[in-house]
VMD Tcl script that draws the C-alpha trace (Angstrom):
set ca {
  {10.23 -5.00 26.81}
  {6.70 -3.92 27.58}
  {3.82 -5.52 25.74}
  {2.72 -2.75 23.44}
  {3.11 -1.25 19.97}
  {3.89 2.48 19.90}
  {4.02 3.21 16.18}
  {3.30 1.43 12.90}
  {5.10 2.87 9.88}
  {4.12 1.88 6.35}
  {6.54 2.34 3.50}
  {4.79 4.04 0.58}
  {5.66 4.86 -3.01}
  {3.99 8.26 -3.23}
  {3.77 10.02 0.16}
  {1.33 12.73 -1.01}
  {-1.06 10.20 -2.64}
  {-0.99 7.87 0.33}
  {-1.47 10.74 2.81}
  {-4.42 12.00 0.76}
  {-5.91 8.48 0.80}
  {-5.91 8.23 4.60}
  {-7.08 11.87 5.00}
  {-9.97 11.17 2.63}
  {-11.02 8.44 5.02}
  {-11.32 11.12 7.71}
  {-7.98 10.49 9.45}
  {-6.53 13.67 10.86}
  {-2.81 14.24 10.27}
  {-0.61 15.26 13.21}
  {2.74 16.99 13.22}
  {2.20 18.59 9.81}
  {5.53 20.35 10.15}
  {7.37 16.98 9.89}
  {9.11 16.87 6.50}
  {9.00 13.79 4.34}
  {6.67 11.73 6.65}
  {2.98 11.82 7.58}
  {1.89 10.99 11.13}
  {-1.62 10.16 12.41}
  {-2.62 9.73 16.09}
  {-4.59 6.50 16.35}
  {-5.91 6.14 19.87}
  {-3.00 5.22 22.12}
  {-0.57 4.60 19.29}
  {0.72 6.38 16.22}
  {0.56 5.51 12.51}
  {3.07 6.86 9.99}
  {3.55 6.92 6.22}
  {7.16 7.22 5.05}
  {8.62 6.75 1.56}
  {9.53 3.11 1.01}
  {13.12 3.95 0.00}
  {13.57 6.06 3.13}
  {12.26 3.35 5.36}
  {14.49 0.74 3.76}
  {17.60 3.06 4.01}
  {16.85 3.77 7.70}
  {16.57 0.09 8.46}
  {19.65 -0.77 6.45}
  {17.82 -3.19 4.09}
  {17.53 -3.31 0.32}
  {14.59 -1.30 -1.00}
  {13.34 -4.11 -3.30}
  {10.06 -5.65 -2.18}
  {9.59 -9.34 -2.23}
  {6.09 -10.74 -2.18}
  {3.63 -10.60 0.67}
  {4.56 -8.68 3.77}
  {3.46 -11.46 6.05}
  {1.11 -9.31 8.06}
  {-2.14 -7.40 7.86}
  {-3.41 -4.32 9.67}
  {-6.94 -4.55 10.99}
  {-9.73 -2.06 11.46}
  {-12.49 -3.35 13.70}
  {-15.99 -1.89 13.35}
  {-18.77 -1.46 15.88}
  {-21.37 -3.10 13.57}
  {-21.57 -5.70 10.87}
  {-23.01 -3.11 8.43}
  {-20.02 -0.81 8.98}
  {-17.73 -3.42 7.43}
  {-19.47 -3.04 4.04}
  {-19.57 0.73 4.36}
  {-15.80 0.93 5.04}
  {-14.93 -1.40 2.20}
  {-17.13 0.68 -0.19}
  {-15.43 3.85 1.04}
  {-11.86 2.62 0.52}
  {-12.77 1.16 -2.89}
  {-14.11 4.56 -3.96}
  {-10.73 6.04 -2.94}
  {-8.76 3.57 -5.16}
  {-8.11 0.67 -2.76}
  {-8.27 -2.84 -4.17}
  {-10.89 -5.10 -2.51}
  {-9.08 -8.43 -2.34}
  {-11.76 -10.26 -0.37}
  {-15.31 -8.93 -0.10}
  {-16.78 -9.19 3.34}
  {-18.14 -12.65 4.28}
  {-19.34 -14.38 7.43}
  {-16.14 -15.47 9.19}
  {-15.53 -18.89 10.72}
  {-14.89 -17.23 14.09}
  {-18.40 -15.76 14.26}
  {-17.85 -12.31 12.87}
  {-17.91 -10.67 9.50}
  {-14.82 -9.42 7.58}
  {-13.17 -8.55 4.26}
  {-9.79 -7.33 3.06}
  {-8.41 -4.51 0.94}
  {-5.04 -3.39 -0.21}
  {-4.29 0.35 0.19}
  {-2.63 2.36 -2.54}
  {0.77 0.78 -1.74}
  {-0.49 -2.79 -1.46}
  {-0.63 -2.95 2.33}
  {-3.21 -5.47 3.41}
  {-6.04 -4.34 5.71}
  {-8.72 -6.46 7.27}
  {-12.00 -4.72 8.06}
  {-13.84 -6.79 10.62}
  {-16.82 -6.83 12.96}
  {-16.08 -9.22 15.83}
  {-19.00 -9.56 18.27}
  {-16.53 -10.71 20.96}
  {-14.26 -7.65 20.76}
  {-15.64 -4.57 22.55}
  {-14.64 -1.15 21.20}
  {-14.67 1.83 23.65}
  {-15.72 5.33 22.70}
  {-12.21 6.05 21.31}
  {-12.16 2.80 19.29}
  {-9.74 0.88 21.55}
  {-10.33 -2.83 21.46}
  {-10.75 -4.91 24.60}
  {-9.88 -8.55 24.14}
  {-11.94 -11.10 26.00}
  {-10.15 -13.40 28.52}
}
mol new
graphics top color blue
foreach p $ca { graphics top sphere $p radius 0.5 }
foreach p [lrange $ca 0 end-1] q [lrange $ca 1 end] { graphics top cylinder $p $q radius 0.2 }
display resetview
């Protein structure tokens, strides 16, 4: 198995509302002809929203949720100030700020929000992670 992630799919309760949330953030939807799913090109990978029940059925697992998902998605910013701007933007769109941005123990600045379906996102500025023009992160050695 190659070391990469090709697609992240989030299970959502209301596909139209969740799609509108991400589009309001400026994300551009791809493959609009796809029925019952929303795709977004995110640099070298894809991001999808799919109804929670459809995702559970496809995976062959019960649709009931149980607590924390055990992971968070992250959006890295180019500047410290952008962290606060992104958190304000998502809050205005109905996201729940679960941790306002603070100085992080690792030398950066970050906060967390939950999207409309409760998926946890970290918004972080990490001075050690370089972002290229397309937003791809380069990890230091």
